[in-house]
Each structure stands twice: as structure tokens, then as C-alpha cells.
N, C-alpha and C positions, 0 to 999 in steps of 0.2 A: 504494500500500500504506500509506504513512504518513498518508494522509488519511482512512482508514477510521475511522468513529466507533463501529462495532460489528462484531463478528465475523460474517461471512457464514455461511450454512448450507452453501452450495455455492460452490466456487471452481474455475474452469477456468484452467489454466496452459499457455501455448503455449511450447514449447521445453523439452527435457529435457537441457540442458547443466548446468553447475555451478550457476548461479543458479536455474534452474527446479527442479532436484531438491532444492536446499536449502530453497527456499520451500515446496515440496510437503511436505517432512518437517515443517517448522515448523507449517504450518497443519493438517496431519493430526494432529499432536500436540495441537493445541487442539480437536480433535473435529470439524473441518470436513471435509465430503465433498469430496475433491480429485480432479479429473480432469486428468491430464498428457498433453498432446497433442504428438506429435513426428513429423516427417515422415520421419526416418530409421528404420532397423530396430531400433535400440536406443539406450539412454541412455549417456552418458559413454563413448563408444567408444574413448577413449584409455587407460582403466584396464584392469587385469588382468581377464580374462573371469571367473575364479572369484570374484573380489571383486565384480564387477558383478552376477553372478547372485545372490550372497548378499544384496547390498544390495537388489536388485530384489525378492527374496522378502520381506525385512523391510518394505519399503515397501508391498507388497501386503497384508501382515499388518496394517499400520497403517491400511488402508482406502483406499489410493491406487489409483485406476484408471488404467491406462495405455492410451493410444490411439496405438500406433506405426503408421508408414506412413500417417499422416493429415496432410493439409495444410489449414489453415484458409483457406477461400476468401472467407468473408463473416462479419462480426460485426454484430449489430443489437441495439439497446437497445429492449426491448419493455416498458418501464416498470418492472414488478416483477421483471424478469429480463433477463439477457443471453443471447442465443442465438448460438452459433457454428456455422456450417455448413461442412462439409469438402468437398473436391473430389469425394469419393466419395459425397456426398449424405447423410452422417450429420449428425444434429443433436445438439448438446451444449448443455444449458441450465445456467446458473449464476447466482448473485447478482452475481458480479464475475468479470472476466477479467483475468489478469495476463500481459502479454507479456514473455517472457524468451527471445527468439529471437536472442540474441547482442548484443554491444556494437558501437557504431559510433563512428568517430572524429569528434570535435566540430570539424570543420575547414571546415564550409560557409562560414563568414563570415571566414575568414582570408585570402582572396584569394591563394591559394597560387601561382597562375600568375605573379604579379608576382615571386615569389621563385624561379621556375623549377621549381616542384614540381607534381605532379599526384597527387591521391588516387584510390583505387579507388572502386567504387560504394558501399562501406561507409565511406568517408571515411578509409581507412587509408593509411599511407605505407610505402613499401619502404625498408628500411635494410640496411646490411651488418653484419658481426660486431662493429663498433665503434659501431653505432647511428647511423652517418652516413646521411643521405638522399642522393638523387642530387646534391644540392648539398652538397659535403663539409663546409662550415662550419655546416651546419644539421643538428642531431641530433633524433631522435625516439625516445621511449621510452613504455612502458606500453600502455594500451588502444589508442592510435592506431596501433600497429604490429601489433595482432592477438594471437593466441594466444601465451602463456597468459593474458594480461590479468588477472593477479592482483596484489594489493597488494605482496606480497613480491618478486615478479619485477620489477615496475615500479620499485620503489625501488632494487633492485640495478642494473637497467639504467641508471637515472639517475645513480647513483654512477659506474659504469664509463664512461658517456658523458662525464661531467665530467672524469674522469681523462684520458681520451683527448684531450679538447679542450685540456688543459693539458700535453700531451706525455708523460703517464704511461702505464705499461703496464696490462695487465689484460684479461681476456676473460670472457665469460659462458658457463659450462659448463652447457648445458641438460641434459646427462646426469646431473648431480648436483643438479638443481633439484627440491625436494620439492613435491609437490602435496598440499594439505590441503582436503578437501571436507567441509563441516560439515553432513552429513546426519545422520539418526538411523537406524542407528548411523553414527558418524563413519568416514570412510575416508581413507587417505593412501597415498602411494607415492613412491618415488624409484628412478631407474634404468629398466631395460628390462622389458617384459612378456614372457610366454611366447610370444605371437604374434610379437613383434619378433625374439626370439631364434631362433624356428623359421624365420622368413622369411630371416634372415641366415645360417642354417646353423651356428649356434653351439651346441655340445653343452652341455647343462646338466642339473642335478639340482635337485629341489625339496625344501625342508625346511619343514614346517608345524608350528606349535604353536597350540593353542586355549586361550582364556582359561579354559575350564572345567577344563583340566588344571593350571592354575596357582593356587596358594593365593589370590593377590590377586584373580584373576578370580572365584573363588568368594565371596570376602569382599564384593566390590562388586556381586555378583549379575549379572554379565554373562557368561552361558555361551556366547554366540554370537560373541564377538570372536576374532580370529585374527591371527597374524603368519606371513607366507609369504616365505621366502627363495629366490632363484634363484641357484644357485651354478654357476660354470664347472666342467664335468666333468673338465677336465684340470688346470688350475692352481689350482682351488678359490677363485678370486676371487669377490667378491660382485657379481653383475650386476644384481640388482633386489631391492627390499624393498617388500612390499605388505601393508597392514594394514586391518583392519576392526574397529571396536569403540571402547569408551571410551578416550579419550586417544590415538587413532591419530595425530593431527596432531602430538602431542608425541613419541611413541615413534619416529616415522619418523627423527628427527634422530640417533638412535643409529646406525641403518643408514647414513644419509647420511655421517656422520663417518667410519665405518669404510671406506666406499667411497672417500671423498676421500683417505684415507691409504693406499689400496692394500691394505686389509685382506683377509684370506682367511677362509674358514670357521673356521680354527683360532683366530682371534681370539675368536670367541664361545665355542668349545668350551673353550679354555684359561683363560678369565677367569671370575672370581667375580662374580655379580650379587646384589645385596641381596635378602633374603627377608623378608617377602613383597612383591614388586613385579611389575608387569606387564612390566618389563624382562627378567625371567627368561624370557619367551617367546622371546627371541632365542637363549638357550642351548638351550632345548628344541628349537626349530626347527633350530638348527645340528646338534644331535645326531641329529635325524631325517634330515637330509641326509647327515651323516657315515656313518650306518649304511647308507645306500643306495649311497654311493660306495665303502665299504670292500670 
């Protein structure tokens, strides 16, 4: 990508994970015809379904073509174009092809066997909750241990591993880890999804606010943004926060902080939020859930 001297007219991207969808949005915004190829049934299968469907809609509106349930079997350079052929015998032509099929651990040249370690087929290492490998005095963090493989999570893992190595406490609470995906529109989340709550048999209620209902959303011209709260139906604790739209990766930290402190729905209902700000979405969403629980 960084070696491109000019913008291509057509770009094929293999992989609809975080990296794939972010680059798809970037290049589509530059007016490029983007085709996103994914062997699974959907993109970003770990985010809330409602948010995913809304994001998918906006990406299609931006001109991105999805090819789900397709696996690239062969790629050939035919001079003026790149041709990707799928196992289902479909042909996808582009000026360039970007492979975003997941990260691999850069462990091939480390001679891990000498240290008593063995990586999986993607070069990744297994670790425990303190990020110790099978050899206790060797720690691993970040991309080399797999999902979520994000900069923020990797830095926190490294900090906690260093603390543990020096006999200090601390643990990585994945339930409170915020995900920020820099698509267009931006999306972010912290906590559990509706699917996870349903599978666990946890009773919950939903509160939603949309940017178009908020003065700041109207001011910035983003009618499609939304904030979605998942609230425990019994004790009213905040179980999940899901966002789509301008500043989503910033706004998520309000919900993250409330969850970390054991906050309930009432925290958002009873507190004042500056006007006009997008943060008001939290209060509107909380009131929406409150009315359903009342």
C-alpha cells in the first residue's frame, strides 16, 4: 500500500477483518472501486449485529462490493491487471490486490525450540492470564498471541507482563477492553453483545439514541450515528456499549469508565451532560432503556 505511486481505479481486498474493512473504507472514500473478499459469512463477526448491519449498509452506499463465502484460490498478474480466482470459479479483476487475511507472529527465525517453545501454524504463542508462555520466565504479548492484536491491547499486555515479571499484581480484563474500528463511519464497542448475552441466558434491555436526535449530531451533519446500551434487566448494570458514527472510538470511553466502576443505568439518567455534545447520546439512550424497564 505504501509503495503505490498513484491511486488505482480498482482494488481487491482479501479479508474482511478490522484491517480489511478499514482499508476498504479509506480507498472507497478516495473514489476507488473496492471489492472485499471474505470466506466467512460476514465481516467483523465479533461486533454487535445491529452495528455490523448498519456499517455494512454505509459501506455498500460508498460503493464497496462484498464477496462473502468466497475463498481466493489463485492470484495472477496479467500485466495491466491483477486477476483473483475463487474456489467457486469466480473471477475478480483489479489494478492491485491487498491481502488482509489476519496477522501472523514474526517468530520463524527465533529458533523457539531451543527455548522450549512451539508456535502454531500462524506463528503465534499460547500464554496464560499473566502472558507467560509454556516456559514461565518467557512472556509474550501483542500480535504474537493473537486476537485482538490491537495497539492499545498490546501495550497494556506488555505493561501487565512486566509487572508480573517483577512480582507485581494486575490482570487484563478483556470484558472492559474497548474496540475502536476506524471505518467510515467509525465504530466502537466495549462489553458484551446481544448475541453473547442471549447465549448466556442473561436478561437485558436495550437503550438506543441516534445522532440525528441530538443537537450536536445535527450540527456536525451526521444523522446516521448511534449509541446503543445493553442494560441488565434486573440490577440495571451496564453490560455493553456499542457505537457507530463520528467520534465513536472517543465516546466509547464514557461507557467503559462507567462499566469499570460498576455503574448502572441510573448513572446516565441522573447526571448532566454538556449541551450540545455527542455525549448526550448516553443520557438519551439511558432514558430509552429506562422507559422500557419501568
